[in-house]
C-alpha positions in Angstrom: 2.9 -93.9 -3.5 -0.7 -94.1 -4.4 -3.1 -92.0 -2.4 -0.5 -89.3 -1.5 -0.8 -85.9 -2.9 1.2 -82.6 -2.7 4.8 -82.1 -1.5 4.6 -85.1 0.9 4.0 -87.5 -2.0 7.6 -87.3 -3.1 9.2 -86.3 0.2 11.6 -89.3 0.3 12.2 -89.4 -3.5 15.7 -88.0 -4.1 15.2 -87.8 -7.9 12.3 -85.4 -7.3 14.4 -83.2 -5.1 11.4 -82.5 -2.8 11.8 -81.8 0.9 9.2 -82.4 3.6 6.9 -79.5 4.5 8.6 -78.4 7.8 10.4 -75.7 5.7 7.2 -73.8 5.9 7.9 -72.8 9.5 9.7 -69.6 8.3 6.4 -68.1 7.0 6.1 -65.9 10.1 9.2 -64.0 9.2 8.2 -63.7 5.6 4.9 -62.2 6.7 6.7 -59.6 8.7 8.9 -58.7 5.8 5.9 -58.4 3.5 4.1 -56.2 6.0 7.2 -53.9 6.3 7.5 -53.8 2.5 3.8 -53.0 2.1 4.0 -50.3 4.8 6.9 -48.6 3.1 5.2 -48.8 -0.3 2.1 -47.2 1.3 4.3 -44.4 2.7 5.8 -43.9 -0.7 2.4 -43.8 -2.4 1.1 -41.4 0.2 4.1 -39.1 -0.3 3.6 -39.2 -4.0 -0.1 -38.3 -3.6 0.8 -35.5 -1.1 3.4 -33.9 -3.4 1.3 -34.4 -6.5 -2.0 -33.2 -5.2 -1.6 -31.1 -2.1 1.5 -29.0 -2.8 0.6 -26.6 -5.6 3.8 -24.5 -5.5 6.4 -26.2 -7.8 9.4 -24.8 -5.8 7.9 -25.9 -2.4 7.0 -29.3 -3.9 10.6 -29.7 -5.1 12.1 -28.8 -1.7 9.7 -31.1 0.2 10.2 -33.9 -2.3 14.0 -33.6 -1.9 13.7 -33.9 1.8 11.3 -36.9 1.5 13.7 -38.7 -0.8 16.7 -37.8 1.4 15.0 -39.5 4.4 14.4 -42.6 2.3 18.0 -42.7 1.1 19.4 -42.2 4.6 17.2 -45.0 6.0 18.3 -47.3 3.2 22.0 -46.7 4.1 21.4 -47.1 7.8 19.3 -50.3 7.5 22.3 -52.7 7.6 23.3 -51.4 11.1 21.3 -54.3 12.7 23.5 -56.7 10.7 26.6 -54.9 11.9 25.7 -55.5 15.5 25.2 -59.2 14.6 28.6 -59.3 12.9 30.3 -57.8 16.0 28.4 -60.2 18.3 29.3 -63.3 16.3 32.7 -62.1 15.1 31.7 -63.4 11.6 31.0 -61.5 8.4 29.2 -64.4 6.8 26.0 -62.4 6.7 27.6 -59.5 4.8 28.2 -59.2 1.1 31.6 -57.8 0.2 30.6 -57.0 -3.4 27.5 -55.1 -2.2 29.7 -53.2 0.3 32.0 -52.1 -2.6 29.1 -51.2 -4.8 27.4 -49.2 -2.0 30.7 -47.3 -1.4 31.2 -46.5 -5.1 27.6 -45.4 -5.6 27.6 -43.3 -2.4 30.8 -41.6 -3.3 29.7 -41.0 -6.9 26.4 -39.4 -5.9 28.0 -37.3 -3.2 30.5 -35.9 -5.7 27.7 -35.3 -8.2 25.7 -33.5 -5.5 28.8 -31.5 -4.5 29.3 -30.5 -8.1 25.7 -29.3 -8.4 25.8 -27.8 -4.9 22.7 -29.9 -4.1 22.4 -30.9 -0.4 19.5 -33.2 -1.2 21.9 -35.4 -3.2 25.1 -34.9 -1.2 23.9 -35.3 2.4 21.9 -38.5 2.1 24.8 -40.3 0.5 27.2 -39.6 3.4 25.7 -42.4 5.6 26.3 -44.8 2.7 30.0 -43.9 2.6 30.2 -44.2 6.4 28.5 -47.5 6.7 30.5 -48.9 3.8 33.7 -48.0 5.5 32.4 -49.6 8.8 31.6 -52.8 6.8 35.0 -52.8 5.1 36.6 -52.5 8.6 34.5 -55.4 9.8 35.7 -57.5 6.8 39.2 -56.7 7.7 38.7 -57.4 11.4 36.6 -60.6 10.9 37.6 -62.2 7.6 35.0 -64.5 6.0 35.7 -68.2 6.7 35.5 -70.8 4.0 32.4 -72.9 4.0 33.1 -75.7 6.5 31.0 -78.2 4.5 33.8 -78.4 1.9 37.1 -79.6 3.4 40.3 -79.1 1.6 41.6 -82.3 -0.1 44.7 -83.8 1.5 47.4 -84.6 -1.1 
């Protein structure tokens, strides 16, 4: 092993648990996710600067901020739609989280009821897509039940 350095030095040593470097091939997709995250963070910071510095009227600032936050909330709840298309295409719910679906449903319903109680459309309206997409995901779990991991076979007795 002398003369080797880095991850390749222990690539074939099971006790070290190292894998060869080809796992680095997914960096392109990581870069895209980082770029999207940085872009959204930039939009958020620009929005914060806009509302804090350029909208002097507190009532107008509050209304515009409510609309801005509503758009972000709606986009958050609609983002899994790409996964839903994949589930329908593959007829498998392996890429969905059942517990996250339940949590999203409970959170969306709670915030919608709270917004209804306050008569605040900026709380009510953006949470309806969360309720809708949660019910769609629950329907998909019913239609395409998750399969057990095929790597673990049941023991024959």
